[in-house]
C-alpha positions as a LaTeX table, in Angstrom:
\begin{tabular}{lrrr}
\hline
Residue & $x$ (\AA) & $y$ (\AA) & $z$ (\AA) \\
\hline
Met1 & $-50.08$ & $-31.50$ & 23.50 \\
Ile2 & $-48.05$ & $-28.99$ & 21.49 \\
Ile3 & $-49.81$ & $-26.00$ & 20.34 \\
Tyr4 & $-49.00$ & $-23.66$ & 17.57 \\
Lys5 & $-50.86$ & $-20.53$ & 16.19 \\
Gly6 & $-54.05$ & $-22.14$ & 17.75 \\
Lys7 & $-53.59$ & $-25.50$ & 16.24 \\
Ala8 & $-52.71$ & $-28.79$ & 17.80 \\
Leu9 & $-49.42$ & $-30.05$ & 16.34 \\
Tyr10 & $-49.33$ & $-33.16$ & 18.14 \\
Phe11 & $-51.29$ & $-34.80$ & 20.97 \\
Gly12 & $-50.13$ & $-38.22$ & 22.54 \\
Ala13 & $-47.12$ & $-39.85$ & 24.18 \\
Ile14 & $-43.68$ & $-38.44$ & 24.41 \\
Asp15 & $-42.34$ & $-41.45$ & 22.72 \\
Gly16 & $-44.65$ & $-41.21$ & 19.69 \\
Leu17 & $-43.49$ & $-37.51$ & 19.44 \\
Ser18 & $-39.85$ & $-38.23$ & 19.47 \\
Thr19 & $-40.27$ & $-41.16$ & 16.90 \\
Gly20 & $-42.71$ & $-39.07$ & 14.57 \\
Leu21 & $-40.23$ & $-35.88$ & 14.53 \\
Lys22 & $-37.23$ & $-38.23$ & 13.53 \\
Ala23 & $-39.75$ & $-39.87$ & 10.66 \\
Ser24 & $-40.28$ & $-36.51$ & 9.64 \\
Asp25 & $-36.43$ & $-35.33$ & 9.35 \\
Val26 & $-36.67$ & $-33.10$ & 12.37 \\
Gly27 & $-35.72$ & $-35.46$ & 15.00 \\
Cys28 & $-34.30$ & $-34.16$ & 18.51 \\
Pro29 & $-30.52$ & $-34.03$ & 18.52 \\
Ala30 & $-28.66$ & $-36.43$ & 20.82 \\
Glu31 & $-28.61$ & $-35.11$ & 24.65 \\
Tyr32 & $-31.05$ & $-32.41$ & 23.73 \\
Asn33 & $-34.25$ & $-31.86$ & 25.85 \\
Leu34 & $-37.21$ & $-32.90$ & 23.62 \\
Ala35 & $-39.53$ & $-30.25$ & 24.97 \\
Asp36 & $-36.97$ & $-27.37$ & 24.12 \\
His37 & $-36.39$ & $-28.91$ & 20.72 \\
Val38 & $-40.12$ & $-29.01$ & 19.82 \\
Ile39 & $-40.83$ & $-25.46$ & 21.12 \\
Thr40 & $-37.81$ & $-24.26$ & 18.92 \\
Leu41 & $-39.51$ & $-25.86$ & 16.01 \\
Thr42 & $-42.81$ & $-24.15$ & 16.50 \\
Gln43 & $-40.82$ & $-20.77$ & 17.05 \\
Thr44 & $-38.61$ & $-21.23$ & 13.88 \\
Met45 & $-40.38$ & $-22.94$ & 11.20 \\
Ser46 & $-42.69$ & $-21.33$ & 8.86 \\
Leu47 & $-46.46$ & $-21.70$ & 9.12 \\
Glu48 & $-46.77$ & $-23.70$ & 6.03 \\
Ala49 & $-43.86$ & $-26.33$ & 7.34 \\
Leu50 & $-45.72$ & $-26.59$ & 10.75 \\
Asp51 & $-48.84$ & $-27.52$ & 8.82 \\
Gly52 & $-46.97$ & $-30.21$ & 7.03 \\
Leu53 & $-45.37$ & $-31.41$ & 9.95 \\
Arg54 & $-48.83$ & $-31.76$ & 11.74 \\
Asp55 & $-50.59$ & $-33.65$ & 9.02 \\
Ala56 & $-47.44$ & $-36.11$ & 8.57 \\
Leu57 & $-47.59$ & $-36.65$ & 12.50 \\
Ala58 & $-51.44$ & $-37.31$ & 12.28 \\
Ala59 & $-51.09$ & $-39.31$ & 9.02 \\
Gly60 & $-48.27$ & $-41.65$ & 10.81 \\
Arg61 & $-50.78$ & $-42.12$ & 13.86 \\
Tyr62 & $-47.78$ & $-41.05$ & 15.99 \\
Gly63 & $-50.11$ & $-39.38$ & 18.54 \\
Ser64 & $-53.10$ & $-41.21$ & 20.49 \\
Gly65 & $-55.74$ & $-40.39$ & 17.94 \\
Ser66 & $-57.05$ & $-39.75$ & 14.55 \\
Ala67 & $-56.43$ & $-36.54$ & 12.66 \\
Lys68 & $-60.08$ & $-35.57$ & 13.28 \\
Glu69 & $-59.40$ & $-36.39$ & 17.00 \\
Val70 & $-56.44$ & $-34.02$ & 16.90 \\
Gln71 & $-58.08$ & $-31.51$ & 14.78 \\
Ala72 & $-60.87$ & $-31.29$ & 17.55 \\
Thr73 & $-58.34$ & $-30.60$ & 20.39 \\
Glu74 & $-57.26$ & $-27.24$ & 18.46 \\
Val75 & $-57.64$ & $-24.22$ & 20.54 \\
His76 & $-59.39$ & $-21.49$ & 18.51 \\
Gly77 & $-58.45$ & $-17.87$ & 18.24 \\
Thr78 & $-54.74$ & $-16.35$ & 17.70 \\
Ser79 & $-51.74$ & $-16.93$ & 20.17 \\
Ser80 & $-48.23$ & $-15.65$ & 20.10 \\
Thr81 & $-45.64$ & $-18.26$ & 19.13 \\
Arg82 & $-43.09$ & $-16.43$ & 20.87 \\
Ser83 & $-42.57$ & $-16.00$ & 24.56 \\
Lys84 & $-41.36$ & $-12.79$ & 25.50 \\
Pro85 & $-38.31$ & $-12.59$ & 28.39 \\
Thr86 & $-40.40$ & $-11.83$ & 31.62 \\
Ser87 & $-39.47$ & $-8.41$ & 32.81 \\
Gly88 & $-39.30$ & $-9.34$ & 36.60 \\
Arg89 & $-36.39$ & $-8.34$ & 38.64 \\
Ala90 & $-33.37$ & $-10.48$ & 38.32 \\
Ala91 & $-30.57$ & $-11.06$ & 40.83 \\
Gly92 & $-27.72$ & $-8.58$ & 40.58 \\
Phe93 & $-24.90$ & $-8.92$ & 38.09 \\
Trp94 & $-22.39$ & $-10.43$ & 40.81 \\
Thr95 & $-24.70$ & $-12.58$ & 42.39 \\
Gln96 & $-25.53$ & $-14.10$ & 38.85 \\
Leu97 & $-21.79$ & $-14.19$ & 37.90 \\
Gln98 & $-21.19$ & $-15.90$ & 41.22 \\
Val99 & $-23.78$ & $-18.54$ & 41.10 \\
Leu100 & $-23.23$ & $-19.32$ & 37.55 \\
Thr101 & $-19.58$ & $-19.95$ & 38.05 \\
Lys102 & $-20.23$ & $-22.30$ & 40.78 \\
Arg103 & $-22.68$ & $-24.17$ & 38.63 \\
Glu104 & $-19.99$ & $-24.13$ & 35.51 \\
Ala105 & $-17.25$ & $-25.46$ & 37.98 \\
Ala106 & $-19.43$ & $-28.19$ & 39.14 \\
Tyr107 & $-20.27$ & $-29.08$ & 35.92 \\
Val108 & $-16.87$ & $-29.37$ & 34.76 \\
Tyr109 & $-15.77$ & $-31.30$ & 38.13 \\
Arg110 & $-18.92$ & $-33.88$ & 37.84 \\
Asp111 & $-17.89$ & $-34.64$ & 34.19 \\
Thr112 & $-15.43$ & $-37.25$ & 35.10 \\
Ala113 & $-14.71$ & $-38.43$ & 31.59 \\
Gly114 & $-14.21$ & $-34.91$ & 30.07 \\
Leu115 & $-12.12$ & $-34.01$ & 33.05 \\
Ile116 & $-9.70$ & $-36.89$ & 32.76 \\
Ala117 & $-9.61$ & $-36.54$ & 28.87 \\
Ser118 & $-8.74$ & $-32.64$ & 29.26 \\
Ile119 & $-5.63$ & $-33.76$ & 31.48 \\
Val120 & $-4.60$ & $-36.99$ & 29.78 \\
Ala121 & $-5.07$ & $-35.85$ & 26.02 \\
Pro122 & $-2.37$ & $-33.04$ & 26.37 \\
Leu123 & $-0.18$ & $-35.13$ & 28.10 \\
Leu124 & $-0.31$ & $-37.93$ & 25.66 \\
Leu125 & $-0.34$ & $-35.62$ & 22.40 \\
Asn126 & 2.48 & $-33.56$ & 23.77 \\
Gly127 & 4.37 & $-36.36$ & 24.87 \\
Val128 & 4.45 & $-37.77$ & 21.42 \\
Phe129 & 5.53 & $-34.44$ & 19.97 \\
Ala130 & 8.16 & $-34.26$ & 22.52 \\
Cys131 & 9.64 & $-37.69$ & 21.56 \\
Leu132 & 9.39 & $-36.56$ & 17.80 \\
Phe133 & 11.53 & $-33.34$ & 18.70 \\
Glu134 & 13.57 & $-35.30$ & 21.56 \\
Gly135 & 16.64 & $-33.38$ & 22.45 \\
Val136 & 16.61 & $-30.83$ & 19.51 \\
Gly137 & 16.95 & $-27.88$ & 21.79 \\
Lys138 & 20.14 & $-29.12$ & 23.11 \\
Thr139 & 22.78 & $-26.49$ & 21.66 \\
Gly140 & 25.78 & $-28.86$ & 22.73 \\
Arg141 & 24.70 & $-31.86$ & 20.45 \\
Asp142 & 26.88 & $-32.50$ & 17.32 \\
Asp143 & 23.92 & $-32.77$ & 15.17 \\
Tyr144 & 22.34 & $-29.51$ & 16.57 \\
Asn145 & 20.18 & $-27.60$ & 13.95 \\
Ile146 & 18.59 & $-24.41$ & 15.02 \\
Gln147 & 15.73 & $-24.94$ & 12.42 \\
Gly148 & 14.71 & $-28.07$ & 14.40 \\
His149 & 15.16 & $-26.19$ & 17.45 \\
Phe150 & 12.65 & $-23.33$ & 16.02 \\
Gly151 & 10.44 & $-26.22$ & 14.84 \\
Ala152 & 9.97 & $-27.57$ & 18.35 \\
Val153 & 8.86 & $-24.18$ & 19.62 \\
Thr154 & 6.32 & $-23.48$ & 17.19 \\
Gln155 & 4.89 & $-26.85$ & 16.74 \\
Val156 & 3.74 & $-26.86$ & 20.65 \\
Phe157 & 2.07 & $-23.69$ & 19.89 \\
Ile158 & $-0.02$ & $-24.74$ & 16.84 \\
Gly159 & $-1.06$ & $-27.80$ & 18.58 \\
Gly160 & $-1.95$ & $-25.69$ & 21.47 \\
Met161 & $-3.97$ & $-23.62$ & 19.35 \\
Phe162 & $-6.19$ & $-26.40$ & 17.83 \\
Gly163 & $-6.44$ & $-27.98$ & 21.42 \\
Ser164 & $-7.62$ & $-24.78$ & 23.05 \\
Ala165 & $-10.04$ & $-23.38$ & 20.24 \\
Gln166 & $-11.79$ & $-26.59$ & 18.86 \\
Pro167 & $-13.63$ & $-27.29$ & 22.16 \\
Leu168 & $-14.73$ & $-23.51$ & 22.53 \\
Leu169 & $-15.98$ & $-23.54$ & 19.06 \\
Leu170 & $-18.83$ & $-25.77$ & 20.05 \\
Arg171 & $-19.52$ & $-24.49$ & 23.63 \\
Phe172 & $-22.30$ & $-21.94$ & 22.88 \\
Pro173 & $-24.07$ & $-24.10$ & 20.07 \\
Thr174 & $-24.08$ & $-27.06$ & 22.37 \\
Asp175 & $-25.51$ & $-25.27$ & 25.45 \\
Arg176 & $-27.88$ & $-22.88$ & 23.28 \\
Gly177 & $-30.91$ & $-24.72$ & 24.44 \\
Ile178 & $-30.33$ & $-24.26$ & 28.15 \\
Phe179 & $-29.13$ & $-20.83$ & 27.69 \\
Leu180 & $-32.06$ & $-19.71$ & 25.73 \\
Arg181 & $-34.61$ & $-21.26$ & 28.05 \\
Glu182 & $-33.15$ & $-19.82$ & 31.21 \\
Tyr183 & $-32.52$ & $-16.32$ & 29.45 \\
Ala184 & $-36.11$ & $-16.33$ & 28.16 \\
Thr185 & $-37.22$ & $-16.16$ & 31.94 \\
Ser186 & $-34.62$ & $-13.58$ & 33.09 \\
Thr187 & $-32.88$ & $-16.02$ & 35.16 \\
Tyr188 & $-29.62$ & $-14.26$ & 34.17 \\
Gly189 & $-27.82$ & $-12.21$ & 31.40 \\
Ala190 & $-25.76$ & $-12.93$ & 28.66 \\
Ala191 & $-22.60$ & $-11.16$ & 30.21 \\
Pro192 & $-22.55$ & $-13.13$ & 33.43 \\
Tyr193 & $-23.30$ & $-16.30$ & 31.82 \\
Phe194 & $-20.37$ & $-15.83$ & 29.41 \\
Leu195 & $-18.02$ & $-14.53$ & 31.81 \\
Ser196 & $-18.82$ & $-17.64$ & 34.41 \\
Lys197 & $-17.49$ & $-19.72$ & 31.55 \\
Thr198 & $-14.40$ & $-17.68$ & 31.19 \\
Cys199 & $-13.77$ & $-17.74$ & 35.04 \\
Val200 & $-13.83$ & $-21.55$ & 34.84 \\
Glu201 & $-11.92$ & $-21.96$ & 31.51 \\
Leu202 & $-9.08$ & $-19.55$ & 32.40 \\
Pro203 & $-7.46$ & $-21.58$ & 35.43 \\
Gln204 & $-8.43$ & $-24.95$ & 33.56 \\
Ala205 & $-6.48$ & $-23.85$ & 30.58 \\
Phe206 & $-3.41$ & $-22.74$ & 32.78 \\
Leu207 & $-3.43$ & $-26.19$ & 34.34 \\
Asn208 & $-3.28$ & $-27.75$ & 30.94 \\
Ser209 & $-0.59$ & $-25.41$ & 29.94 \\
Val210 & 1.56 & $-26.44$ & 32.80 \\
Leu211 & 1.02 & $-30.00$ & 32.20 \\
Val212 & 1.94 & $-29.66$ & 28.19 \\
Met213 & 5.05 & $-27.97$ & 29.42 \\
Ile214 & 6.02 & $-30.46$ & 31.96 \\
Ala215 & 5.65 & $-33.15$ & 29.14 \\
Tyr216 & 7.60 & $-31.10$ & 26.67 \\
Tyr217 & 10.14 & $-28.53$ & 28.03 \\
Trp218 & 12.72 & $-30.95$ & 29.46 \\
Ile219 & 12.40 & $-33.84$ & 26.74 \\
Thr220 & 12.90 & $-31.57$ & 23.80 \\
Gly221 & 15.73 & $-29.54$ & 25.59 \\
Leu222 & 14.33 & $-26.25$ & 25.41 \\
Ser223 & 16.41 & $-23.94$ & 27.52 \\
Gly224 & 14.14 & $-20.44$ & 27.74 \\
Ser225 & 12.44 & $-19.63$ & 31.01 \\
Trp226 & 10.14 & $-22.42$ & 31.72 \\
Ile227 & 7.23 & $-20.15$ & 33.35 \\
Ile228 & 7.44 & $-17.87$ & 30.51 \\
His229 & 6.89 & $-20.82$ & 28.15 \\
Val230 & 3.87 & $-21.79$ & 30.30 \\
Gly231 & 2.58 & $-18.19$ & 30.30 \\
Thr232 & 3.09 & $-17.64$ & 26.84 \\
Phe233 & 1.11 & $-21.07$ & 25.75 \\
Trp234 & $-1.70$ & $-20.13$ & 28.16 \\
Met235 & $-2.34$ & $-16.75$ & 26.65 \\
Ser236 & $-2.05$ & $-18.24$ & 23.14 \\
Gly237 & $-4.51$ & $-20.75$ & 24.01 \\
Val238 & $-7.23$ & $-18.61$ & 25.46 \\
Ala239 & $-6.81$ & $-15.75$ & 22.87 \\
Ala240 & $-7.25$ & $-18.14$ & 19.97 \\
Gly241 & $-10.16$ & $-19.60$ & 21.77 \\
Ser242 & $-11.57$ & $-16.20$ & 21.89 \\
Thr243 & $-11.91$ & $-16.08$ & 18.09 \\
Ala244 & $-13.45$ & $-19.62$ & 18.34 \\
Leu245 & $-16.14$ & $-18.44$ & 20.90 \\
Leu246 & $-17.12$ & $-15.38$ & 18.80 \\
Val247 & $-17.55$ & $-17.90$ & 15.66 \\
Gly248 & $-19.59$ & $-20.05$ & 18.05 \\
Cys249 & $-21.78$ & $-17.34$ & 19.24 \\
Leu250 & $-22.43$ & $-16.17$ & 15.66 \\
Ala251 & $-23.25$ & $-19.62$ & 14.48 \\
Ser252 & $-26.62$ & $-21.08$ & 14.15 \\
Asn253 & $-25.95$ & $-24.45$ & 15.28 \\
Ala254 & $-22.94$ & $-26.68$ & 15.80 \\
Glu255 & $-22.54$ & $-27.76$ & 12.05 \\
Val256 & $-22.28$ & $-24.14$ & 10.97 \\
Ala257 & $-19.50$ & $-23.57$ & 13.67 \\
Gln258 & $-17.61$ & $-26.65$ & 12.74 \\
Gln259 & $-17.59$ & $-25.73$ & 9.05 \\
Ser260 & $-16.23$ & $-22.40$ & 10.07 \\
Ala261 & $-13.30$ & $-24.07$ & 11.65 \\
Pro262 & $-10.72$ & $-24.00$ & 9.00 \\
Gly263 & $-11.35$ & $-20.23$ & 8.32 \\
Ile264 & $-10.02$ & $-19.65$ & 11.82 \\
Phe265 & $-7.24$ & $-21.97$ & 11.93 \\
Val266 & $-5.66$ & $-21.30$ & 8.46 \\
Leu267 & $-5.69$ & $-17.54$ & 9.24 \\
Gln268 & $-4.01$ & $-18.19$ & 12.33 \\
Leu269 & $-1.27$ & $-20.31$ & 10.69 \\
Leu270 & $-0.69$ & $-18.41$ & 7.56 \\
Phe271 & $-0.03$ & $-15.15$ & 9.46 \\
Ala272 & 1.93 & $-16.69$ & 12.32 \\
Gly273 & 5.25 & $-16.10$ & 10.40 \\
Val274 & 5.87 & $-19.72$ & 10.62 \\
Phe275 & 5.80 & $-20.69$ & 6.88 \\
Leu276 & 6.05 & $-17.22$ & 5.23 \\
Pro277 & 7.63 & $-13.96$ & 6.72 \\
Val278 & 4.59 & $-11.39$ & 7.21 \\
Thr279 & 6.76 & $-8.92$ & 4.97 \\
Gln280 & 6.33 & $-11.39$ & 2.01 \\
Ile281 & 2.55 & $-11.54$ & 2.21 \\
Pro282 & 0.74 & $-9.27$ & $-0.29$ \\
Ser283 & 0.12 & $-5.78$ & 1.38 \\
Ala284 & $-3.47$ & $-5.98$ & 0.50 \\
Leu285 & $-3.63$ & $-9.22$ & 2.84 \\
Arg286 & $-1.01$ & $-8.06$ & 5.34 \\
Cys287 & $-3.51$ & $-6.32$ & 7.68 \\
Leu288 & $-5.15$ & $-9.58$ & 8.60 \\
Gln289 & $-1.99$ & $-10.45$ & 10.69 \\
Trp290 & $-3.46$ & $-7.99$ & 13.24 \\
Leu291 & $-6.09$ & $-10.68$ & 14.21 \\
Ala292 & $-3.46$ & $-13.67$ & 14.32 \\
Ser293 & $-2.94$ & $-13.98$ & 18.16 \\
Leu294 & $-0.88$ & $-17.11$ & 17.42 \\
Lys295 & 1.64 & $-14.74$ & 15.64 \\
Tyr296 & 2.31 & $-12.67$ & 18.63 \\
Ala297 & 2.51 & $-15.56$ & 21.15 \\
Ile298 & 5.18 & $-17.50$ & 18.76 \\
Asn299 & 7.01 & $-14.22$ & 18.68 \\
Leu300 & 7.19 & $-13.79$ & 22.46 \\
Asp301 & 8.27 & $-17.51$ & 22.80 \\
Val302 & 11.01 & $-17.12$ & 20.18 \\
Leu303 & 12.52 & $-14.20$ & 22.05 \\
Asn304 & 12.39 & $-16.30$ & 25.11 \\
Glu305 & 14.17 & $-19.29$ & 23.70 \\
Phe306 & 16.49 & $-17.55$ & 21.10 \\
Gly307 & 16.72 & $-14.02$ & 22.41 \\
Glu308 & 19.83 & $-12.33$ & 23.92 \\
Thr309 & 18.68 & $-13.02$ & 27.62 \\
Asn310 & 18.66 & $-16.92$ & 27.05 \\
Gln311 & 21.78 & $-16.67$ & 25.08 \\
Glu312 & 24.00 & $-14.94$ & 27.83 \\
Arg313 & 22.36 & $-17.17$ & 30.49 \\
Asn314 & 23.55 & $-20.43$ & 28.68 \\
Asn315 & 26.71 & $-19.05$ & 27.29 \\
Trp316 & 26.13 & $-19.63$ & 23.52 \\
Ser317 & 28.76 & $-19.41$ & 21.19 \\
Pro318 & 29.39 & $-16.75$ & 19.00 \\
Glu319 & 28.25 & $-18.78$ & 15.85 \\
Leu320 & 25.43 & $-19.93$ & 17.76 \\
Lys321 & 24.34 & $-16.39$ & 18.87 \\
Arg322 & 24.61 & $-15.34$ & 15.04 \\
Gln323 & 22.22 & $-18.09$ & 13.83 \\
Ala324 & 19.77 & $-17.17$ & 16.48 \\
Asp325 & 19.77 & $-13.63$ & 15.69 \\
Ala326 & 19.45 & $-14.39$ & 12.13 \\
Leu327 & 16.37 & $-16.72$ & 12.75 \\
Ile328 & 14.76 & $-13.78$ & 14.88 \\
Ala329 & 15.14 & $-11.30$ & 11.94 \\
Ser330 & 14.10 & $-13.80$ & 9.15 \\
Thr331 & 10.79 & $-14.30$ & 10.98 \\
Asp332 & 10.51 & $-10.46$ & 11.29 \\
Ile333 & 10.51 & $-10.48$ & 14.99 \\
Asp334 & 11.71 & $-7.14$ & 16.86 \\
Pro335 & 13.21 & $-7.94$ & 20.18 \\
Asp336 & 12.51 & $-4.51$ & 21.34 \\
Leu337 & 8.84 & $-4.88$ & 20.62 \\
Trp338 & 8.21 & $-7.66$ & 23.15 \\
Trp339 & 5.92 & $-5.46$ & 25.22 \\
Phe340 & 3.66 & $-4.74$ & 21.98 \\
Tyr341 & 3.42 & $-8.60$ & 21.26 \\
Leu342 & 2.14 & $-9.31$ & 24.89 \\
Leu343 & $-0.15$ & $-6.43$ & 24.58 \\
Met344 & $-1.76$ & $-7.40$ & 21.33 \\
Ile345 & $-2.58$ & $-10.86$ & 22.86 \\
Ile346 & $-4.29$ & $-9.32$ & 25.77 \\
Val347 & $-6.26$ & $-6.89$ & 23.37 \\
Leu348 & $-7.32$ & $-9.63$ & 21.00 \\
Phe349 & $-8.41$ & $-11.78$ & 24.18 \\
Cys350 & $-10.41$ & $-9.00$ & 25.29 \\
Val351 & $-11.97$ & $-7.59$ & 22.04 \\
Phe352 & $-12.86$ & $-11.08$ & 20.87 \\
Arg353 & $-14.60$ & $-11.93$ & 24.23 \\
Ala354 & $-16.42$ & $-8.60$ & 24.37 \\
Leu355 & $-17.76$ & $-9.20$ & 20.90 \\
Ser356 & $-18.71$ & $-12.78$ & 21.71 \\
Ile357 & $-20.86$ & $-11.27$ & 24.77 \\
Leu358 & $-22.43$ & $-8.79$ & 22.30 \\
Ala359 & $-22.96$ & $-11.62$ & 19.67 \\
Leu360 & $-24.60$ & $-13.86$ & 22.33 \\
Ala361 & $-26.93$ & $-11.14$ & 23.77 \\
Arg362 & $-27.82$ & $-10.17$ & 20.03 \\
Arg363 & $-28.88$ & $-13.86$ & 19.23 \\
Ala364 & $-30.76$ & $-14.42$ & 22.43 \\
Ala365 & $-32.75$ & $-11.05$ & 21.72 \\
Ala366 & $-33.38$ & $-11.82$ & 18.16 \\
Phe367 & $-34.77$ & $-15.40$ & 19.01 \\
Phe368 & $-37.38$ & $-13.89$ & 21.22 \\
\hline
\end{tabular}
């Protein structure tokens, strides 16, 4: 029996409820708890819409009795349709974080198909990219072209941004039902819930970065420090993913989050300095570069691959050094500001993650 405002929305078997909701165009999404879904409907739909849904369920005889029999089960009087989070004493922050991190790690480990896909997909995709750019970083080749070398460096970061940010965009909308139910009973707070996912995400993202560079670095003939390539790729992915997480926490559902994806990725690409130097972007829009973590990651990696340190270590010819210096200058990269690029990636990661926690807490509080 489903009750709203003292009225019986439905009375009958579970399969009848599922069928009736689907027939009324408010069916339960796949892999979503039916009880959570129908309670969400009673809390979010207008009273008129709920009355209409009640009549439709009764008219379709999806319950166990007629409309009059269902009417007879109504509870008279008023009742609150939204349950407040309980005020009982919850576990401490660190206890919540520890337990939630263990649960999240267990979830990732038990999801065998997803775990395998997270390992195999980066290897296959970047293996294809590596074959496309095979040997372009080998400066001793007769057909060496520095633009192709630059393309190999930037392409892997662009692909990494998509691979890291896309799953995170749907992380909260997908888990929304579970989070809201457990938050309502003061099982844990928004901050430890969010940070537990971050604690599991960061080492997993680092492992993916190592795998990507194993599949990419030697085939393409890159010569910069391998570990710096790995670290920069890792930071680029988690920073871009932080932007996606914020959008996911603000979005009302998964569909809205997916529709917001182009805005996230296009912004990163346009201000990365790959297609157009930032100095040539209209001044009114140039301030948006401060939100593009991909730009700072590519700047760092370009300095690692084409900077003075790598030039000297690999004994580049004077002509090759001139071309590398010209490339760095044409992309508005200042070798002396490497520390600033690193700092901006860290700042953007922290700021967007903090805003995501606030957005998550605000949405949970507003729901109840």
